[in-house]
A tleap script that builds the chain and sets N, CA, C and O, in Angstrom:
source leaprc.protein.ff14SB
mol = sequence {
  NALA CYS ALA LEU GLY ARG PRO PRO PRO PRO
  SER ALA ALA ARG CYS GLN SER ALA GLY ALA
  CYS PHE SER ALA HIE LEU ALA ASN VAL SER
  TYR ASP GLU ALA ARG SER ASP CYS GLY ARG
  ARG GLY GLY GLY LEU ALA TRP VAL GLY ALA
  GLU PRO GLU LEU ARG LEU LEU LEU ALA LEU
  LEU ALA GLU VAL ALA ALA GLY PRO ALA LEU
  PHE TRP VAL GLY LEU LYS ARG ASN ALA SER
  ALA CYS THR ASP ALA GLY GLN PRO LEU ARG
  GLY PHE SER TRP GLU GLU ARG GLY GLY THR
  ALA PRO ARG GLU LEU PRO ALA ALA LEU GLY
  ARG TRP ALA LYS GLU PRO VAL ARG THR CYS
  THR THR ALA ARG CYS ALA GLY LEU ARG LEU
  GLU GLY SER ASP GLY PRO ARG TRP GLY TRP
  ARG CGLU
}
set mol.1.N position { 137.413 24.133 104.147 }
set mol.1.CA position { 136.911 22.900 104.735 }
set mol.1.C position { 136.414 23.234 106.131 }
set mol.1.O position { 137.156 23.785 106.944 }
set mol.2.N position { 135.185 22.908 106.404 }
set mol.2.CA position { 134.574 23.218 107.699 }
set mol.2.C position { 134.452 21.964 108.554 }
set mol.2.O position { 134.217 20.871 108.040 }
set mol.3.N position { 134.614 22.131 109.846 }
set mol.3.CA position { 134.290 21.080 110.813 }
set mol.3.C position { 132.995 21.520 111.471 }
set mol.3.O position { 132.934 22.596 112.067 }
set mol.4.N position { 131.974 20.708 111.370 }
set mol.4.CA position { 130.649 21.085 111.840 }
set mol.4.C position { 130.287 20.349 113.120 }
set mol.4.O position { 130.693 19.205 113.325 }
set mol.5.N position { 129.527 21.004 113.970 }
set mol.5.CA position { 129.102 20.405 115.218 }
set mol.5.C position { 127.946 19.442 115.064 }
set mol.5.O position { 127.613 18.705 115.992 }
set mol.6.N position { 127.334 19.449 113.890 }
set mol.6.CA position { 126.192 18.567 113.634 }
set mol.6.C position { 126.288 18.080 112.196 }
set mol.6.O position { 126.936 18.726 111.373 }
set mol.7.N position { 125.659 16.954 111.877 }
set mol.7.CA position { 125.710 16.481 110.488 }
set mol.7.C position { 125.105 17.507 109.537 }
set mol.7.O position { 124.030 18.043 109.806 }
set mol.8.N position { 125.786 17.784 108.429 }
set mol.8.CA position { 125.282 18.750 107.452 }
set mol.8.C position { 124.255 18.095 106.529 }
set mol.8.O position { 124.117 16.872 106.521 }
set mol.9.N position { 123.539 18.903 105.758 }
set mol.9.CA position { 122.654 18.312 104.764 }
set mol.9.C position { 123.481 17.539 103.740 }
set mol.9.O position { 124.672 17.809 103.586 }
set mol.10.N position { 122.869 16.579 103.036 }
set mol.10.CA position { 123.643 15.802 102.065 }
set mol.10.C position { 124.258 16.714 101.010 }
set mol.10.O position { 123.544 17.456 100.336 }
set mol.11.N position { 125.555 16.661 100.869 }
set mol.11.CA position { 126.305 17.400 99.858 }
set mol.11.C position { 127.724 16.884 99.940 }
set mol.11.O position { 127.934 15.692 100.162 }
set mol.12.N position { 128.688 17.741 99.769 }
set mol.12.CA position { 130.083 17.340 99.891 }
set mol.12.C position { 130.445 17.344 101.369 }
set mol.12.O position { 131.000 18.318 101.878 }
set mol.13.N position { 130.127 16.249 102.056 }
set mol.13.CA position { 130.359 16.170 103.498 }
set mol.13.C position { 130.708 14.744 103.895 }
set mol.13.O position { 130.304 13.786 103.236 }
set mol.14.N position { 131.466 14.618 104.985 }
set mol.14.CA position { 131.822 13.325 105.560 }
set mol.14.C position { 131.791 13.479 107.078 }
set mol.14.O position { 132.183 14.513 107.619 }
set mol.15.N position { 131.322 12.436 107.751 }
set mol.15.CA position { 131.295 12.433 109.219 }
set mol.15.C position { 132.001 11.206 109.756 }
set mol.15.O position { 131.931 10.129 109.163 }
set mol.16.N position { 132.682 11.370 110.877 }
set mol.16.CA position { 133.244 10.239 111.598 }
set mol.16.C position { 132.103 9.579 112.355 }
set mol.16.O position { 131.102 10.225 112.666 }
set mol.17.N position { 132.251 8.291 112.650 }
set mol.17.CA position { 131.179 7.596 113.361 }
set mol.17.C position { 130.949 8.206 114.741 }
set mol.17.O position { 129.807 8.281 115.193 }
set mol.18.N position { 131.988 8.634 115.403 }
set mol.18.CA position { 131.835 9.270 116.715 }
set mol.18.C position { 132.768 10.471 116.781 }
set mol.18.O position { 133.713 10.494 117.569 }
set mol.19.N position { 132.492 11.471 115.942 }
set mol.19.CA position { 133.383 12.618 115.944 }
set mol.19.C position { 132.890 13.716 115.036 }
set mol.19.O position { 131.689 13.889 114.826 }
set mol.20.N position { 133.831 14.447 114.508 }
set mol.20.CA position { 133.538 15.640 113.715 }
set mol.20.C position { 132.945 15.295 112.362 }
set mol.20.O position { 133.154 14.207 111.826 }
set mol.21.N position { 132.207 16.240 111.830 }
set mol.21.CA position { 131.726 16.191 110.448 }
set mol.21.C position { 132.495 17.265 109.688 }
set mol.21.O position { 132.719 18.362 110.200 }
set mol.22.N position { 132.891 16.942 108.474 }
set mol.22.CA position { 133.598 17.885 107.622 }
set mol.22.C position { 132.776 18.149 106.375 }
set mol.22.O position { 132.134 17.241 105.846 }
set mol.23.N position { 132.792 19.389 105.901 }
set mol.23.CA position { 132.159 19.728 104.627 }
set mol.23.C position { 133.134 20.575 103.823 }
set mol.23.O position { 133.942 21.312 104.387 }
set mol.24.N position { 133.051 20.465 102.504 }
set mol.24.CA position { 133.945 21.209 101.620 }
set mol.24.C position { 133.122 22.202 100.809 }
set mol.24.O position { 132.022 21.891 100.352 }
set mol.25.N position { 133.676 23.411 100.636 }
set mol.25.CA position { 132.982 24.472 99.923 }
set mol.25.C position { 133.983 25.150 98.994 }
set mol.25.O position { 135.023 25.638 99.437 }
set mol.26.N position { 133.664 25.175 97.718 }
set mol.26.CA position { 134.560 25.761 96.730 }
set mol.26.C position { 134.241 27.235 96.541 }
set mol.26.O position { 133.135 27.594 96.137 }
set mol.27.N position { 135.208 28.078 96.834 }
set mol.27.CA position { 135.076 29.518 96.639 }
set mol.27.C position { 136.469 30.125 96.695 }
set mol.27.O position { 137.341 29.625 97.406 }
set mol.28.N position { 136.671 31.175 95.965 }
set mol.28.CA position { 137.941 31.875 95.978 }
set mol.28.C position { 137.842 33.001 97.007 }
set mol.28.O position { 137.539 34.143 96.663 }
set mol.29.N position { 138.102 32.664 98.284 }
set mol.29.CA position { 137.942 33.624 99.378 }
set mol.29.C position { 139.177 33.617 100.270 }
set mol.29.O position { 140.011 32.714 100.195 }
set mol.30.N position { 139.277 34.636 101.111 }
set mol.30.CA position { 140.384 34.733 102.063 }
set mol.30.C position { 140.153 33.777 103.236 }
set mol.30.O position { 139.074 33.205 103.388 }
set mol.31.N position { 141.173 33.620 104.043 }
set mol.31.CA position { 141.083 32.794 105.248 }
set mol.31.C position { 139.953 33.292 106.151 }
set mol.31.O position { 139.134 32.502 106.620 }
set mol.32.N position { 139.912 34.603 106.391 }
set mol.32.CA position { 138.885 35.161 107.274 }
set mol.32.C position { 137.485 34.965 106.700 }
set mol.32.O position { 136.546 34.693 107.448 }
set mol.33.N position { 137.332 35.101 105.379 }
set mol.33.CA position { 136.024 34.870 104.760 }
set mol.33.C position { 135.619 33.404 104.877 }
set mol.33.O position { 134.451 33.101 105.123 }
set mol.34.N position { 136.564 32.502 104.706 }
set mol.34.CA position { 136.277 31.066 104.844 }
set mol.34.C position { 135.869 30.746 106.280 }
set mol.34.O position { 134.934 29.978 106.503 }
set mol.35.N position { 136.562 31.329 107.249 }
set mol.35.CA position { 136.221 31.107 108.661 }
set mol.35.C position { 134.804 31.616 108.954 }
set mol.35.O position { 134.032 30.943 109.637 }
set mol.36.N position { 134.467 32.792 108.442 }
set mol.36.CA position { 133.119 33.338 108.646 }
set mol.36.C position { 132.059 32.458 108.003 }
set mol.36.O position { 130.997 32.229 108.583 }
set mol.37.N position { 132.349 31.960 106.793 }
set mol.37.CA position { 131.398 31.101 106.094 }
set mol.37.C position { 131.162 29.811 106.886 }
set mol.37.O position { 130.020 29.369 107.011 }
set mol.38.N position { 132.201 29.218 107.408 }
set mol.38.CA position { 132.035 28.015 108.232 }
set mol.38.C position { 131.206 28.331 109.480 }
set mol.38.O position { 130.376 27.522 109.894 }
set mol.39.N position { 131.427 29.497 110.074 }
set mol.39.CA position { 130.654 29.911 111.245 }
set mol.39.C position { 129.175 30.034 110.928 }
set mol.39.O position { 128.331 29.638 111.732 }
set mol.40.N position { 128.851 30.585 109.748 }
set mol.40.CA position { 127.452 30.693 109.331 }
set mol.40.C position { 126.827 29.318 109.121 }
set mol.40.O position { 125.607 29.172 109.205 }
set mol.41.N position { 127.645 28.321 108.851 }
set mol.41.CA position { 127.147 26.959 108.646 }
set mol.41.C position { 127.080 26.172 109.961 }
set mol.41.O position { 126.728 24.993 109.967 }
set mol.42.N position { 127.422 26.837 111.076 }
set mol.42.CA position { 127.341 26.195 112.383 }
set mol.42.C position { 128.600 25.475 112.801 }
set mol.42.O position { 128.554 24.615 113.680 }
set mol.43.N position { 129.730 25.808 112.191 }
set mol.43.CA position { 130.985 25.141 112.530 }
set mol.43.C position { 132.147 26.097 112.528 }
set mol.43.O position { 131.987 27.280 112.830 }
set mol.44.N position { 133.292 25.606 112.197 }
set mol.44.CA position { 134.509 26.399 112.104 }
set mol.44.C position { 135.429 25.746 111.097 }
set mol.44.O position { 135.142 24.652 110.611 }
set mol.45.N position { 136.525 26.396 110.779 }
set mol.45.CA position { 137.484 25.803 109.855 }
set mol.45.C position { 137.966 24.468 110.408 }
set mol.45.O position { 138.157 24.312 111.614 }
set mol.46.N position { 138.156 23.516 109.513 }
set mol.46.CA position { 138.522 22.151 109.906 }
set mol.46.C position { 139.899 22.098 110.546 }
set mol.46.O position { 140.762 22.932 110.274 }
set mol.47.N position { 140.085 21.108 111.398 }
set mol.47.CA position { 141.380 20.822 111.995 }
set mol.47.C position { 141.580 19.322 111.982 }
set mol.47.O position { 140.623 18.555 111.882 }
set mol.48.N position { 142.834 18.912 112.084 }
set mol.48.CA position { 143.198 17.500 112.036 }
set mol.48.C position { 144.059 17.189 113.253 }
set mol.48.O position { 145.052 17.870 113.507 }
set mol.49.N position { 143.678 16.163 114.000 }
set mol.49.CA position { 144.465 15.777 115.172 }
set mol.49.C position { 145.025 14.380 115.079 }
set mol.49.O position { 145.872 13.997 115.887 }
set mol.50.N position { 144.560 13.596 114.089 }
set mol.50.CA position { 145.016 12.211 113.976 }
set mol.50.C position { 144.827 11.737 112.537 }
set mol.50.O position { 144.129 12.375 111.750 }
set mol.51.N position { 145.445 10.631 112.211 }
set mol.51.CA position { 145.405 10.107 110.851 }
set mol.51.C position { 143.995 9.768 110.360 }
set mol.51.O position { 143.706 10.045 109.196 }
set mol.52.N position { 143.095 9.187 111.168 }
set mol.52.CA position { 141.745 8.922 110.658 }
set mol.52.C position { 141.015 10.193 110.208 }
set mol.52.O position { 140.312 10.175 109.198 }
set mol.53.N position { 141.176 11.287 110.947 }
set mol.53.CA position { 140.559 12.562 110.547 }
set mol.53.C position { 141.157 13.039 109.232 }
set mol.53.O position { 140.432 13.500 108.349 }
set mol.54.N position { 142.465 12.933 109.098 }
set mol.54.CA position { 143.122 13.375 107.874 }
set mol.54.C position { 142.642 12.561 106.683 }
set mol.54.O position { 142.345 13.129 105.632 }
set mol.55.N position { 142.560 11.239 106.822 }
set mol.55.CA position { 142.083 10.393 105.712 }
set mol.55.C position { 140.661 10.785 105.299 }
set mol.55.O position { 140.357 10.871 104.109 }
set mol.56.N position { 139.804 11.018 106.277 }
set mol.56.CA position { 138.423 11.422 105.998 }
set mol.56.C position { 138.386 12.754 105.257 }
set mol.56.O position { 137.667 12.900 104.268 }
set mol.57.N position { 139.159 13.723 105.735 }
set mol.57.CA position { 139.199 15.048 105.112 }
set mol.57.C position { 139.793 14.978 103.705 }
set mol.57.O position { 139.274 15.617 102.790 }
set mol.58.N position { 140.870 14.215 103.516 }
set mol.58.CA position { 141.478 14.082 102.192 }
set mol.58.C position { 140.512 13.445 101.198 }
set mol.58.O position { 140.442 13.873 100.046 }
set mol.59.N position { 139.767 12.429 101.628 }
set mol.59.CA position { 138.799 11.782 100.737 }
set mol.59.C position { 137.724 12.773 100.307 }
set mol.59.O position { 137.342 12.815 99.137 }
set mol.60.N position { 137.246 13.559 101.243 }
set mol.60.CA position { 136.229 14.564 100.940 }
set mol.60.C position { 136.765 15.604 99.958 }
set mol.60.O position { 136.106 15.918 98.966 }
set mol.61.N position { 137.942 16.134 100.227 }
set mol.61.CA position { 138.501 17.183 99.375 }
set mol.61.C position { 138.842 16.654 97.986 }
set mol.61.O position { 138.669 17.365 96.996 }
set mol.62.N position { 139.326 15.409 97.899 }
set mol.62.CA position { 139.632 14.817 96.596 }
set mol.62.C position { 138.360 14.668 95.761 }
set mol.62.O position { 138.404 14.751 94.533 }
set mol.63.N position { 137.239 14.449 96.425 }
set mol.63.CA position { 135.957 14.307 95.726 }
set mol.63.C position { 135.517 15.612 95.068 }
set mol.63.O position { 134.929 15.587 93.987 }
set mol.64.N position { 135.790 16.741 95.699 }
set mol.64.CA position { 135.304 18.022 95.179 }
set mol.64.C position { 136.338 18.784 94.364 }
set mol.64.O position { 135.971 19.680 93.605 }
set mol.65.N position { 137.604 18.462 94.496 }
set mol.65.CA position { 138.650 19.196 93.775 }
set mol.65.C position { 138.748 18.702 92.339 }
set mol.65.O position { 138.861 17.500 92.101 }
set mol.66.N position { 138.707 19.618 91.390 }
set mol.66.CA position { 138.823 19.261 89.982 }
set mol.66.C position { 140.286 19.207 89.546 }
set mol.66.O position { 140.587 18.755 88.441 }
set mol.67.N position { 141.168 19.650 90.379 }
set mol.67.CA position { 142.599 19.692 90.079 }
set mol.67.C position { 143.321 20.148 91.326 }
set mol.67.O position { 142.755 20.097 92.418 }
set mol.68.N position { 144.554 20.591 91.191 }
set mol.68.CA position { 145.261 21.092 92.372 }
set mol.68.C position { 144.471 22.209 93.044 }
set mol.68.O position { 143.928 23.086 92.373 }
set mol.69.N position { 144.410 22.171 94.361 }
set mol.69.CA position { 143.612 23.162 95.088 }
set mol.69.C position { 144.182 23.369 96.487 }
set mol.69.O position { 144.840 22.490 97.045 }
set mol.70.N position { 143.917 24.537 97.035 }
set mol.70.CA position { 144.266 24.854 98.417 }
set mol.70.C position { 142.960 25.071 99.168 }
set mol.70.O position { 142.147 25.915 98.791 }
set mol.71.N position { 142.770 24.302 100.232 }
set mol.71.CA position { 141.584 24.434 101.066 }
set mol.71.C position { 141.992 25.038 102.398 }
set mol.71.O position { 142.905 24.544 103.060 }
set mol.72.N position { 141.313 26.109 102.789 }
set mol.72.CA position { 141.586 26.701 104.098 }
set mol.72.C position { 141.138 25.742 105.194 }
set mol.72.O position { 140.047 25.176 105.139 }
set mol.73.N position { 141.984 25.575 106.168 }
set mol.73.CA position { 141.676 24.843 107.392 }
set mol.73.C position { 142.042 25.777 108.542 }
set mol.73.O position { 142.617 26.839 108.304 }
set mol.74.N position { 141.729 25.415 109.761 }
set mol.74.CA position { 141.954 26.302 110.900 }
set mol.74.C position { 143.381 26.313 111.406 }
set mol.74.O position { 143.604 26.205 112.612 }
set mol.75.N position { 144.344 26.440 110.524 }
set mol.75.CA position { 145.763 26.403 110.866 }
set mol.75.C position { 146.337 27.810 110.751 }
set mol.75.O position { 146.341 28.402 109.671 }
set mol.76.N position { 146.821 28.339 111.871 }
set mol.76.CA position { 147.242 29.739 111.916 }
set mol.76.C position { 148.443 29.899 112.842 }
set mol.76.O position { 148.605 29.142 113.800 }
set mol.77.N position { 149.273 30.876 112.551 }
set mol.77.CA position { 150.380 31.230 113.439 }
set mol.77.C position { 150.236 32.697 113.778 }
set mol.77.O position { 150.174 33.545 112.887 }
set mol.78.N position { 150.183 32.998 115.062 }
set mol.78.CA position { 150.048 34.382 115.516 }
set mol.78.C position { 151.334 35.150 115.278 }
set mol.78.O position { 152.400 34.557 115.116 }
set mol.79.N position { 151.232 36.462 115.257 }
set mol.79.CA position { 152.394 37.317 115.013 }
set mol.79.C position { 153.469 37.131 116.072 }
set mol.79.O position { 154.650 37.327 115.786 }
set mol.80.N position { 153.087 36.761 117.280 }
set mol.80.CA position { 154.069 36.603 118.364 }
set mol.80.C position { 154.755 35.236 118.345 }
set mol.80.O position { 155.697 35.017 119.106 }
set mol.81.N position { 154.307 34.319 117.498 }
set mol.81.CA position { 154.919 32.991 117.406 }
set mol.81.C position { 155.907 32.970 116.246 }
set mol.81.O position { 155.728 33.669 115.249 }
set mol.82.N position { 156.942 32.168 116.389 }
set mol.82.CA position { 157.965 32.064 115.356 }
set mol.82.C position { 157.828 30.753 114.590 }
set mol.82.O position { 157.300 29.767 115.103 }
set mol.83.N position { 158.316 30.763 113.352 }
set mol.83.CA position { 158.402 29.535 112.593 }
set mol.83.C position { 159.363 28.605 113.326 }
set mol.83.O position { 160.455 29.020 113.716 }
set mol.84.N position { 158.962 27.354 113.514 }
set mol.84.CA position { 159.776 26.374 114.235 }
set mol.84.C position { 159.922 25.137 113.360 }
set mol.84.O position { 159.052 24.266 113.359 }
set mol.85.N position { 161.027 25.059 112.614 }
set mol.85.CA position { 161.245 23.964 111.673 }
set mol.85.C position { 161.309 22.601 112.364 }
set mol.85.O position { 161.184 21.576 111.694 }
set mol.86.N position { 161.499 22.564 113.670 }
set mol.86.CA position { 161.588 21.308 114.401 }
set mol.86.C position { 160.251 20.707 114.778 }
set mol.86.O position { 160.209 19.600 115.315 }
set mol.87.N position { 159.148 21.408 114.512 }
set mol.87.CA position { 157.813 20.927 114.867 }
set mol.87.C position { 157.024 20.570 113.605 }
set mol.87.O position { 157.208 21.198 112.562 }
set mol.88.N position { 156.143 19.558 113.694 }
set mol.88.CA position { 155.361 19.178 112.506 }
set mol.88.C position { 154.543 20.333 111.923 }
set mol.88.O position { 154.420 20.449 110.703 }
set mol.89.N position { 153.987 21.181 112.782 }
set mol.89.CA position { 153.185 22.304 112.279 }
set mol.89.C position { 153.990 23.586 112.143 }
set mol.89.O position { 153.426 24.642 111.859 }
set mol.90.N position { 155.285 23.509 112.340 }
set mol.90.CA position { 156.214 24.631 112.123 }
set mol.90.C position { 155.862 25.886 112.909 }
set mol.90.O position { 156.135 26.996 112.453 }
set mol.91.N position { 155.259 25.724 114.085 }
set mol.91.CA position { 154.883 26.872 114.902 }
set mol.91.C position { 153.438 27.296 114.707 }
set mol.91.O position { 152.939 28.140 115.451 }
set mol.92.N position { 152.759 26.729 113.724 }
set mol.92.CA position { 151.337 26.988 113.522 }
set mol.92.C position { 150.563 26.166 114.553 }
set mol.92.O position { 151.075 25.181 115.084 }
set mol.93.N position { 149.341 26.575 114.826 }
set mol.93.CA position { 148.472 25.796 115.714 }
set mol.93.C position { 147.050 25.886 115.191 }
set mol.93.O position { 146.726 26.746 114.372 }
set mol.94.N position { 146.205 24.984 115.677 }
set mol.94.CA position { 144.816 24.935 115.252 }
set mol.94.C position { 144.008 25.965 116.008 }
set mol.94.O position { 144.181 26.129 117.216 }
set mol.95.N position { 143.121 26.666 115.307 }
set mol.95.CA position { 142.227 27.616 115.967 }
set mol.95.C position { 141.292 26.846 116.884 }
set mol.95.O position { 140.797 25.777 116.528 }
set mol.96.N position { 141.058 27.392 118.056 }
set mol.96.CA position { 140.208 26.716 119.041 }
set mol.96.C position { 138.741 26.991 118.780 }
set mol.96.O position { 138.350 28.107 118.439 }
set mol.97.N position { 137.948 25.963 118.946 }
set mol.97.CA position { 136.489 26.072 118.886 }
set mol.97.C position { 135.969 25.285 120.077 }
set mol.97.O position { 135.789 24.071 119.980 }
set mol.98.N position { 135.732 25.934 121.168 }
set mol.98.CA position { 135.238 25.236 122.349 }
set mol.98.C position { 136.278 24.362 123.016 }
set mol.98.O position { 135.933 23.431 123.744 }
set mol.99.N position { 137.553 24.649 122.776 }
set mol.99.CA position { 138.617 23.902 123.440 }
set mol.99.C position { 138.859 22.515 122.887 }
set mol.99.O position { 139.556 21.728 123.527 }
set mol.100.N position { 138.309 22.170 121.710 }
set mol.100.CA position { 138.445 20.810 121.196 }
set mol.100.C position { 139.581 20.635 120.197 }
set mol.100.O position { 139.981 19.502 119.931 }
set mol.101.N position { 140.104 21.693 119.646 }
set mol.101.CA position { 141.138 21.570 118.620 }
set mol.101.C position { 142.467 21.150 119.247 }
set mol.101.O position { 142.871 21.701 120.271 }
set mol.102.N position { 143.151 20.168 118.634 }
set mol.102.CA position { 144.463 19.761 119.151 }
set mol.102.C position { 145.478 20.873 118.923 }
set mol.102.O position { 145.356 21.636 117.965 }
set mol.103.N position { 146.452 20.968 119.770 }
set mol.103.CA position { 147.484 21.997 119.623 }
set mol.103.C position { 148.557 21.550 118.637 }
set mol.103.O position { 149.148 22.403 117.975 }
set mol.104.N position { 148.828 20.293 118.510 }
set mol.104.CA position { 149.848 19.746 117.624 }
set mol.104.C position { 149.272 18.526 116.933 }
set mol.104.O position { 148.116 18.170 117.163 }
set mol.105.N position { 150.050 17.891 116.103 }
set mol.105.CA position { 149.641 16.645 115.508 }
set mol.105.C position { 150.838 15.726 115.422 }
set mol.105.O position { 151.976 16.185 115.523 }
set mol.106.N position { 150.607 14.434 115.237 }
set mol.106.CA position { 151.740 13.504 115.163 }
set mol.106.C position { 152.710 13.906 114.058 }
set mol.106.O position { 152.297 14.426 113.021 }
set mol.107.N position { 153.996 13.663 114.282 }
set mol.107.CA position { 155.034 14.053 113.324 }
set mol.107.C position { 154.771 13.478 111.938 }
set mol.107.O position { 155.092 14.122 110.940 }
set mol.108.N position { 154.197 12.288 111.854 }
set mol.108.CA position { 153.930 11.652 110.561 }
set mol.108.C position { 152.934 12.452 109.723 }
set mol.108.O position { 152.890 12.292 108.503 }
set mol.109.N position { 152.137 13.309 110.358 }
set mol.109.CA position { 151.146 14.096 109.627 }
set mol.109.C position { 151.631 15.520 109.355 }
set mol.109.O position { 150.858 16.359 108.893 }
set mol.110.N position { 152.877 15.789 109.635 }
set mol.110.CA position { 153.438 17.121 109.437 }
set mol.110.C position { 154.068 17.296 108.072 }
set mol.110.O position { 155.209 17.748 107.973 }
set mol.111.N position { 153.354 16.950 107.026 }
set mol.111.CA position { 153.864 17.058 105.664 }
set mol.111.C position { 153.541 18.450 105.114 }
set mol.111.O position { 152.380 18.860 105.091 }
set mol.112.N position { 154.561 19.164 104.678 }
set mol.112.CA position { 154.381 20.496 104.110 }
set mol.112.C position { 154.636 20.451 102.609 }
set mol.112.O position { 155.664 19.932 102.175 }
set mol.113.N position { 153.715 20.987 101.811 }
set mol.113.CA position { 153.891 21.072 100.363 }
set mol.113.C position { 154.999 22.071 100.043 }
set mol.113.O position { 155.738 21.911 99.072 }
set mol.114.N position { 155.097 23.093 100.868 }
set mol.114.CA position { 156.153 24.094 100.750 }
set mol.114.C position { 156.403 24.632 102.152 }
set mol.114.O position { 155.458 24.964 102.868 }
set mol.115.N position { 157.650 24.719 102.542 }
set mol.115.CA position { 157.981 25.195 103.887 }
set mol.115.C position { 157.497 26.628 104.083 }
set mol.115.O position { 157.617 27.453 103.178 }
set mol.116.N position { 156.950 26.927 105.259 }
set mol.116.CA position { 156.467 28.288 105.514 }
set mol.116.C position { 157.619 29.283 105.655 }
set mol.116.O position { 158.754 28.913 105.952 }
set mol.117.N position { 157.294 30.537 105.436 }
set mol.117.CA position { 158.263 31.624 105.579 }
set mol.117.C position { 158.736 31.680 107.023 }
set mol.117.O position { 157.932 31.567 107.948 }
set mol.118.N position { 160.028 31.854 107.216 }
set mol.118.CA position { 160.578 31.961 108.573 }
set mol.118.C position { 160.412 33.389 109.049 }
set mol.118.O position { 161.056 34.305 108.538 }
set mol.119.N position { 159.546 33.571 110.028 }
set mol.119.CA position { 159.295 34.901 110.564 }
set mol.119.C position { 158.749 34.800 111.972 }
set mol.119.O position { 158.203 33.770 112.367 }
set mol.120.N position { 158.896 35.868 112.721 }
set mol.120.CA position { 158.331 35.974 114.071 }
set mol.120.C position { 157.525 37.257 114.214 }
set mol.120.O position { 157.172 37.650 115.326 }
set mol.121.N position { 157.233 37.907 113.100 }
set mol.121.CA position { 156.635 39.243 113.212 }
set mol.121.C position { 155.258 39.385 112.580 }
set mol.121.O position { 154.580 40.383 112.826 }
set mol.122.N position { 154.823 38.425 111.777 }
set mol.122.CA position { 153.522 38.564 111.132 }
set mol.122.C position { 152.670 37.321 111.339 }
set mol.122.O position { 153.185 36.204 111.376 }
set mol.123.N position { 151.374 37.523 111.472 }
set mol.123.CA position { 150.440 36.396 111.559 }
set mol.123.C position { 150.367 35.739 110.185 }
set mol.123.O position { 150.402 36.424 109.163 }
set mol.124.N position { 150.267 34.430 110.160 }
set mol.124.CA position { 150.206 33.688 108.901 }
set mol.124.C position { 149.126 32.618 109.001 }
set mol.124.O position { 148.835 32.126 110.091 }
set mol.125.N position { 148.537 32.259 107.875 }
set mol.125.CA position { 147.512 31.218 107.799 }
set mol.125.C position { 148.037 30.110 106.892 }
set mol.125.O position { 148.871 30.356 106.020 }
set mol.126.N position { 147.552 28.903 107.099 }
set mol.126.CA position { 147.943 27.792 106.238 }
set mol.126.C position { 146.713 26.980 105.865 }
set mol.126.O position { 145.715 26.951 106.585 }
set mol.127.N position { 146.817 26.327 104.725 }
set mol.127.CA position { 145.737 25.487 104.239 }
set mol.127.C position { 146.256 24.116 103.881 }
set mol.127.O position { 147.437 23.815 104.056 }
set mol.128.N position { 145.375 23.301 103.385 }
set mol.128.CA position { 145.711 21.955 102.949 }
set mol.128.C position { 145.781 21.958 101.434 }
set mol.128.O position { 144.764 22.133 100.762 }
set mol.129.N position { 146.979 21.765 100.893 }
set mol.129.CA position { 147.202 21.749 99.448 }
set mol.129.C position { 146.990 20.320 98.966 }
set mol.129.O position { 147.597 19.383 99.484 }
set mol.130.N position { 146.133 20.164 97.981 }
set mol.130.CA position { 145.795 18.853 97.446 }
set mol.130.C position { 146.171 18.816 95.978 }
set mol.130.O position { 145.842 19.730 95.222 }
set mol.131.N position { 146.860 17.758 95.575 }
set mol.131.CA position { 147.247 17.592 94.175 }
set mol.131.C position { 147.033 16.151 93.776 }
set mol.131.O position { 147.097 15.251 94.613 }
set mol.132.N position { 146.780 15.931 92.510 }
set mol.132.CA position { 146.704 14.586 91.972 }
set mol.132.C position { 145.349 13.939 92.115 }
set mol.132.O position { 144.699 14.055 93.154 }
set mol.133.N position { 144.925 13.259 91.069 }
set mol.133.CA position { 143.655 12.542 91.118 }
set mol.133.C position { 143.883 11.049 91.273 }
set mol.133.O position { 142.933 10.308 91.526 }
set mol.134.N position { 145.117 10.591 91.129 }
set mol.134.CA position { 145.444 9.169 91.279 }
set mol.134.C position { 145.868 8.890 92.715 }
set mol.134.O position { 146.979 8.418 92.957 }
set mol.135.N position { 144.991 9.178 93.660 }
set mol.135.CA position { 145.352 9.095 95.065 }
set mol.135.C position { 145.915 10.445 95.439 }
set mol.135.O position { 146.954 10.845 94.915 }
set mol.136.N position { 145.256 11.154 96.329 }
set mol.136.CA position { 145.648 12.533 96.585 }
set mol.136.C position { 147.037 12.657 97.207 }
set mol.136.O position { 147.382 11.957 98.159 }
set mol.137.N position { 147.809 13.560 96.644 }
set mol.137.CA position { 149.054 13.996 97.272 }
set mol.137.C position { 148.693 15.278 97.989 }
set mol.137.O position { 147.954 16.108 97.459 }
set mol.138.N position { 149.209 15.439 99.184 }
set mol.138.CA position { 148.793 16.578 99.988 }
set mol.138.C position { 149.976 17.119 100.779 }
set mol.138.O position { 151.027 16.486 100.883 }
set mol.139.N position { 149.770 18.316 101.334 }
set mol.139.CA position { 150.723 18.927 102.249 }
set mol.139.C position { 150.139 20.239 102.756 }
set mol.139.O position { 149.306 20.855 102.091 }
set mol.140.N position { 150.575 20.658 103.924 }
set mol.140.CA position { 150.160 21.967 104.454 }
set mol.140.C position { 150.867 23.024 103.631 }
set mol.140.O position { 151.992 22.811 103.179 }
set mol.141.N position { 150.220 24.162 103.432 }
set mol.141.CA position { 150.810 25.235 102.636 }
set mol.141.C position { 150.400 26.584 103.216 }
set mol.141.O position { 149.218 26.851 103.435 }
set mol.142.N position { 151.391 27.421 103.459 }
set mol.142.CA position { 151.142 28.754 103.996 }
set mol.142.C position { 150.421 29.594 102.958 }
set mol.142.O position { 150.114 30.759 103.211 }
savepdb mol mol.pdb
quit
């Protein structure tokens, strides 16, 4: 899922009235490949800072997902950071793009489909796991 600095051509995309545009791209690629692909499209991996952004992103992803799916978003934990079960993002943070990405998100949006591995020694990436066609069930997933 990419967050774009400008409205994308008509396809699987959604824009906020005064904010980010998101586009979804289906491919079986690594986190780094997804980040590069978003960069080629003029954006970066998507991030979520509030409930309206999450609702917009979930609606977009539910439209393109044919079943359970994991979409890469810009959620990463550096090797020097530890898993923190007391935080909504569990020690992960949003990759910065021009200083606009939030560092945390409200606790209500800290839903994990599966708890991340507890470690302080390796970099880890997380995506948005989407399940269900009868109203999307979602959670962050390492």
